[in-house]
N, CA, C and O of each residue as an XYZ file, in Angstrom:
380
protein
N       7.754    -18.849      2.762
C       8.867    -18.313      3.518
C       8.386    -17.962      4.926
O       7.367    -17.290      5.087
N       9.114    -18.412      5.939
C       8.756    -18.140      7.324
C       8.935    -16.677      7.680
O       9.764    -15.975      7.101
N       8.156    -16.239      8.625
C       8.212    -14.860      9.105
C       8.528    -14.884     10.596
O       7.923    -15.635     11.361
N       9.477    -14.057     10.991
C       9.876    -13.923     12.395
C       9.360    -12.591     12.925
O       9.508    -11.548     12.287
N       8.756    -12.650     14.096
C       8.241    -11.465     14.790
C       9.056    -11.327     16.076
O       9.051    -12.222     16.921
N       9.752    -10.205     16.219
C      10.474     -9.919     17.454
C       9.741     -8.774     18.147
O       9.705     -7.646     17.654
N       9.166     -9.089     19.290
C       8.398     -8.095     20.043
C       9.123     -7.765     21.337
O       9.550     -8.656     22.071
N       9.257     -6.467     21.608
C       9.815     -6.017     22.879
C       8.746     -5.229     23.612
O       7.902     -4.578     22.996
N       8.792     -5.294     24.935
C       7.779     -4.604     25.736
C       8.395     -4.002     26.990
O       9.178     -4.642     27.691
N       8.025     -2.767     27.250
C       8.306     -2.124     28.533
C       6.998     -2.200     29.302
O       6.019     -1.544     28.948
N       6.991     -2.996     30.346
C       5.760     -3.271     31.081
C       5.399     -2.094     31.984
O       6.222     -1.607     32.759
N       4.145     -1.648     31.864
C       3.628     -0.557     32.701
C       2.792     -1.087     33.856
O       2.764     -0.483     34.928
N       2.109     -2.215     33.649
C       1.228     -2.800     34.654
C       1.347     -4.322     34.565
O       0.863     -4.934     33.613
N       1.993     -4.925     35.563
C       2.251     -6.371     35.554
C       0.971     -7.201     35.451
O       0.926     -8.178     34.704
N      -0.063     -6.819     36.193
C      -1.304     -7.591     36.199
C      -1.964     -7.562     34.828
O      -2.361     -8.603     34.303
N      -2.082     -6.371     34.248
C      -2.670     -6.257     32.913
C      -1.813     -6.962     31.868
O      -2.336     -7.551     30.922
N      -0.493     -6.899     32.042
C       0.400     -7.539     31.084
C       0.215     -9.060     31.105
O       0.164     -9.690     30.049
N       0.115     -9.641     32.282
C      -0.121    -11.090     32.379
C      -1.452    -11.465     31.712
O      -1.552    -12.484     31.028
N      -2.463    -10.627     31.922
C      -3.763    -10.880     31.292
C      -3.635    -10.833     29.767
O      -4.167    -11.695     29.066
N      -2.931     -9.826     29.265
C      -2.709     -9.716     27.815
C      -1.956    -10.933     27.288
O      -2.353    -11.523     26.283
N      -0.874    -11.311     27.961
C      -0.056    -12.448     27.532
C      -0.887    -13.732     27.487
O      -0.772    -14.513     26.543
N      -1.711    -13.948     28.493
C      -2.558    -15.153     28.512
C      -3.510    -15.186     27.323
O      -3.684    -16.230     26.694
N      -4.120    -14.061     27.017
C      -5.062    -13.996     25.897
C      -4.338    -14.134     24.560
O      -4.802    -14.849     23.673
N      -3.205    -13.453     24.416
C      -2.441    -13.541     23.173
C      -1.895    -14.957     22.981
O      -1.880    -15.466     21.860
N      -1.448    -15.592     24.060
C      -0.910    -16.953     23.977
C      -1.975    -17.933     23.496
O      -1.681    -18.829     22.704
N      -3.195    -17.772     23.964
C      -4.288    -18.642     23.523
C      -4.532    -18.488     22.022
O      -4.726    -19.475     21.313
N      -4.519    -17.236     21.543
C      -4.695    -16.997     20.107
C      -3.552    -17.609     19.300
O      -3.770    -18.206     18.246
N      -2.333    -17.452     19.812
C      -1.176    -18.011     19.109
C      -1.275    -19.532     19.020
O      -0.964    -20.129     17.989
N      -1.708    -20.137     20.104
C      -1.871    -21.599     20.107
C      -2.917    -22.018     19.072
O      -2.701    -22.956     18.304
N      -4.047    -21.318     19.059
C      -5.119    -21.622     18.108
C      -4.652    -21.464     16.666
O      -5.073    -22.216     15.787
N      -3.787    -20.493     16.425
C      -3.354    -20.194     15.059
C      -1.993    -20.809     14.721
O      -1.416    -20.515     13.675
N      -1.491    -21.656     15.606
C      -0.246    -22.382     15.379
C       0.957    -21.471     15.157
O       1.794    -21.723     14.291
N       1.026    -20.416     15.950
C       2.190    -19.529     15.944
C       3.214    -20.136     16.897
O       2.885    -20.479     18.033
N       4.446    -20.268     16.436
C       5.508    -20.869     17.256
C       6.169    -19.815     18.135
O       6.592    -18.767     17.646
N       6.257    -20.093     19.425
C       7.013    -19.246     20.343
C       8.445    -19.768     20.311
O       8.713    -20.874     20.780
N       9.363    -18.982     19.762
C      10.753    -19.407     19.620
C      11.490    -19.224     20.935
O      12.170    -20.141     21.395
N      11.367    -18.048     21.548
C      12.002    -17.808     22.842
C      11.455    -16.531     23.470
O      10.826    -15.706     22.808
N      11.712    -16.398     24.757
C      11.358    -15.207     25.533
C      12.526    -14.883     26.449
O      13.270    -15.779     26.848
N      12.692    -13.611     26.784
C      13.778    -13.245     27.681
C      13.616    -11.861     28.260
O      12.789    -11.068     27.809
N      14.435    -11.582     29.285
C      14.462    -10.271     29.936
C      15.796     -9.604     29.618
O      16.847    -10.245     29.644
N      15.740     -8.324     29.322
C      16.942     -7.543     29.018
C      17.882     -7.554     30.211
O      17.461     -7.357     31.351
N      19.166     -7.788     29.936
C      20.190     -7.809     30.970
C      21.139     -6.630     30.795
O      21.346     -5.845     31.720
N      21.719     -6.513     29.590
C      22.668     -5.431     29.348
C      22.902     -5.273     27.855
O      22.520     -6.132     27.061
N      23.531     -4.171     27.482
C      23.963     -3.941     26.117
C      25.478     -4.054     26.082
O      26.168     -3.365     26.833
N      26.001     -4.910     25.223
C      27.450     -5.070     25.120
C      28.048     -4.106     24.096
O      29.210     -3.716     24.217
N      27.268     -3.724     23.099
C      27.728     -2.775     22.086
C      26.538     -1.973     21.607
O      25.481     -2.535     21.324
N      26.698     -0.678     21.515
C      25.607      0.190     21.092
C      24.990      0.881     22.292
O      25.519      0.821     23.402
N      23.872      1.533     22.056
C      23.199      2.302     23.092
C      22.510      1.398     24.106
O      21.922      0.379     23.745
N      22.588      1.779     25.371
C      21.845      1.058     26.405
C      20.357      1.241     26.174
O      19.917      2.287     25.696
N      19.592      0.228     26.514
C      18.147      0.253     26.355
C      17.481      0.298     27.714
O      18.094     -0.012     28.735
N      16.215      0.689     27.712
C      15.443      0.633     28.946
C      15.181     -0.833     29.304
O      15.243     -1.723     28.456
N      14.889     -1.051     30.589
C      14.525     -2.394     31.046
C      13.296     -2.856     30.258
O      12.285     -2.155     30.217
N      13.383     -4.025     29.638
C      12.274     -4.533     28.834
C      12.363     -6.057     28.746
O      13.304     -6.680     29.237
N      11.355     -6.625     28.106
C      11.347     -8.054     27.825
C      11.236     -8.237     26.313
O      10.834     -7.324     25.592
N      11.598     -9.429     25.847
C      11.546     -9.718     24.418
C      10.938    -11.100     24.204
O      11.079    -12.000     25.032
N      10.261    -11.241     23.073
C       9.745    -12.548     22.667
C       9.922    -12.668     21.157
O       9.763    -11.696     20.418
N      10.255    -13.873     20.718
C      10.433    -14.135     19.292
C       9.417    -15.200     18.888
O       9.312    -16.256     19.512
N       8.671    -14.892     17.824
C       7.625    -15.790     17.331
C       7.867    -16.099     15.861
O       8.426    -15.279     15.134
N       7.448    -17.279     15.424
C       7.568    -17.662     14.019
C       6.175    -17.959     13.470
O       5.394    -18.706     14.060
N       5.893    -17.347     12.320
C       4.654    -17.584     11.570
C       5.023    -18.324     10.297
O       6.116    -18.135      9.765
N       4.133    -19.156      9.807
C       4.473    -19.950      8.615
C       4.676    -19.080      7.383
O       5.446    -19.441      6.493
N       3.992    -17.930      7.317
C       4.158    -17.018      6.189
C       3.562    -15.651      6.542
O       2.990    -15.470      7.617
N       3.702    -14.708      5.634
C       3.215    -13.335      5.861
C       1.696    -13.307      6.031
O       1.167    -12.512      6.808
N       1.013    -14.165      5.312
C      -0.451    -14.232      5.391
C      -0.902    -14.613      6.813
O      -1.859    -14.046      7.341
N      -0.201    -15.576      7.421
C      -0.529    -16.002      8.783
C      -0.281    -14.877      9.786
O      -1.064    -14.683     10.716
N       0.805    -14.141      9.594
C       1.107    -12.987     10.451
C       0.005    -11.932     10.339
O      -0.514    -11.454     11.347
N      -0.337    -11.584      9.125
C      -1.372    -10.578      8.899
C      -2.712    -11.020      9.473
O      -3.447    -10.214     10.043
N      -3.024    -12.296      9.319
C      -4.275    -12.800      9.875
C      -4.289    -12.649     11.395
O      -5.283    -12.208     11.971
N      -3.184    -13.016     12.037
C      -3.116    -12.930     13.491
C      -3.395    -11.505     13.974
O      -4.265    -11.293     14.819
N      -2.665    -10.542     13.443
C      -2.790     -9.170     13.930
C      -4.069     -8.470     13.483
O      -4.450     -7.456     14.068
N      -4.737     -8.992     12.457
C      -5.958     -8.368     11.960
C      -7.233     -9.109     12.332
O      -8.327     -8.644     12.012
N      -7.115    -10.261     13.007
C      -8.326    -11.000     13.366
C      -9.067    -10.269     14.494
O      -8.464     -9.536     15.277
N     -10.346    -10.479     14.555
C     -11.185     -9.796     15.545
C     -10.764    -10.124     16.977
O     -10.825     -9.267     17.859
N     -10.340    -11.360     17.202
C      -9.932    -11.750     18.559
C      -8.719    -10.954     19.029
O      -8.649    -10.570     20.196
N      -7.761    -10.701     18.132
C      -6.596     -9.907     18.531
C      -6.980     -8.436     18.684
O      -6.535     -7.769     19.618
N      -7.786     -7.944     17.787
C      -8.208     -6.533     17.869
C      -8.860     -6.236     19.218
O      -8.739     -5.125     19.734
N      -9.553     -7.228     19.792
C     -10.221     -7.036     21.083
C      -9.246     -6.867     22.240
O      -9.623     -6.322     23.277
N      -8.000     -7.319     22.091
C      -7.048     -7.201     23.205
C      -5.993     -6.103     22.983
O      -5.091     -5.942     23.806
N      -6.100     -5.364     21.897
C      -5.125     -4.293     21.627
C      -5.164     -3.222     22.712
O      -4.112     -2.768     23.162
N      -6.345     -2.815     23.138
C      -6.416     -1.775     24.181
C      -5.822     -2.284     25.487
O      -5.196     -1.517     26.218
N      -6.007     -3.559     25.792
C      -5.398     -4.162     26.975
C      -3.875     -4.123     26.850
O      -3.181     -3.739     27.791
N      -3.363     -4.518     25.694
C      -1.912     -4.481     25.438
C      -1.363     -3.079     25.662
O      -0.340     -2.904     26.323
N      -2.046     -2.084     25.109
C      -1.554     -0.712     25.193
C      -1.614     -0.138     26.609
O      -0.823      0.740     26.950
N      -2.531     -0.619     27.425
C      -2.576     -0.224     28.837
C      -1.488     -0.937     29.629
O      -0.941     -0.382     30.581
N      -1.179     -2.157     29.238
C      -0.243     -3.001     29.982
C       1.222     -2.682     29.705
O       2.073     -2.827     30.583
N       1.511     -2.243     28.472
C       2.924     -2.072     28.110
C       3.091     -1.145     26.910
O       2.138     -0.791     26.217
N       4.346     -0.773     26.704
C       4.736     -0.101     25.456
C       5.426     -1.178     24.627
O       6.500     -1.656     24.991
N       4.807     -1.558     23.510
C       5.326     -2.680     22.733
C       5.830     -2.229     21.374
O       5.235     -1.374     20.718
N       6.942     -2.827     20.970
C       7.483     -2.666     19.628
C       7.418     -4.033     18.961
O       7.832     -5.036     19.542
N       6.893     -4.067     17.734
C       6.761     -5.316     17.006
C       7.533     -5.168     15.691
O       7.190     -4.339     14.848
N       8.573     -5.979     15.529
C       9.389     -5.938     14.314
C       9.243     -7.259     13.577
O       9.183     -8.323     14.191
N       9.186     -7.178     12.247
C       8.934     -8.344     11.412
C      10.139     -8.585     10.489
O      10.669     -7.649      9.890
N      10.563     -9.854     10.384
C      11.692    -10.249      9.544
C      11.303    -11.471      8.728
O      10.529    -12.309      9.192
N      11.834    -11.578      7.514
C      11.633    -12.808      6.745
C      12.812    -13.735      7.010
O      13.929    -13.277      7.252
N      12.557    -15.037      6.963
C      13.624    -16.022      7.171
C      14.344    -16.295      5.870
O      15.277    -17.098      5.838
């Protein structure tokens, strides 16, 4: 069963964020994680307004692949960079 990861980020430092994205993108490519889409928040049509943020949707082949990605040593090395660059929320859904 496929796993969908919806990540939102409020960017604190553009330069650090680009560095994080480049490193994370390389890992995703190596691990065959599919980038479904990316976007910038425009408005809320129903519900509470949100802060300005960006969103990305990723697909993993299964829960094991997701867990491997977030627990591998290469990703662990960029967590502090991510946390300096942005405030990120990572939500996981099954397909």
